[in-house]
N, C-alpha and C positions, 0 to 999 in steps of 0.2 A: 219348254218344248223347243224343238229344233227340226231342221231338215236333215234327211238321211240320204246318202248315196248308196244304191243297192247294186245287185249283181250285173245288170246290163252295162255298167261302166267298166267292169273288169276286163282288162286287156284292150280297152278302147281309148279311154281318157281323151275325149274330144276337146276339152278345155274351154268350150263356149261358156260354161258356167263360171269358170274362173274369170274370164273377161267381163262378165256381167255383174259379178259380186261386188257391191259397193264397200264392203268392209274387209275384203281380202281374207276370208275365213275358210277358203277351200284349198286344201293342201294336197300335193301330189306325192303318192307313194309309188312303188315300183310298178304295180299292176292296176291301181285304180286311184280315184280321188276320194278325199275324206273331208267332211264338213266338221269344223271344230265346234262342239256344242256350246261352249262358253263364249265364243266370239261371234257366232251367228246371231243376227238381229231379227230373224224370222221375216225378212222382207219378201221372200219368195221370188226374187228376181232370177235366181238360178233355174228354177223348175221349168218354166216354159221354153228356155233355150236349149235344154238337153235334147239332143237329137234321138236318143234311145230311151227316153222317159225313165231314167234311172234315179231321179230325185223325187223324194216324197216327203210330205210333212210327216213327222214322227208317227202320229196316230193313224195316218192314211197308208202307211207302208204295207204292201200286201203280206199276207200271213207267211208265204214261203220265203220272204226276205226279212222277217222280223229280226233275225240275228245280225243284220247289217247295222242296226242301231248300236248294238254292242261293239261291233267292229269300228264304227265311226268314233264312238266315245273312247274305247280302249286304245285306239291308235295313238292317242295323245297322252297316255299315262306317263311315259318317260319324257315327253316333250314339254309338258305343262301347257301354258298359254303363251306362245311366242309373240302374239300380237300382230300377226300378219304372215301370210304364206310367201309373199314375194321375196322377202329377205332371206328365207330359208332355201328356196328353190326345191328341187326334187329331193324327197327324203328317201334314203336307201333302205326301205323296209316296207312291209305290209302287215296287216293284222293276220294272225294264224289262220283264221277262216278263209281269207283270200289266198294266202300262200298254199293252202291245201287244195285249192280248186285246180282242175286240169285246165289247160289253155282253152280260152273261150273263143269261139268263132263268131265273127260279125260279118254281115253282108256289107260290102263296100259299095 
């Protein structure tokens, strides 16, 4: 089991969760953040600091965002397990589900 970042993060990327993550398993794509399923230790530190409530425990992800589990897992198919997001910085890609979305509006 792991945590999942879902649609409310698209085009927002607040990064509070990145700062809170003790194992550096939250990676930045072009339009959203992704939690590495093999590096996440299920501590839950990221969930309460997300200002848009985009982070869910895998089994608690709302039905309309269930595909975001796949997006979080598949994002790492070609990256493997780098062992920490900080050393990679922003990754110049997104999962196709995210790429296909129109620009998301957020209240500032």
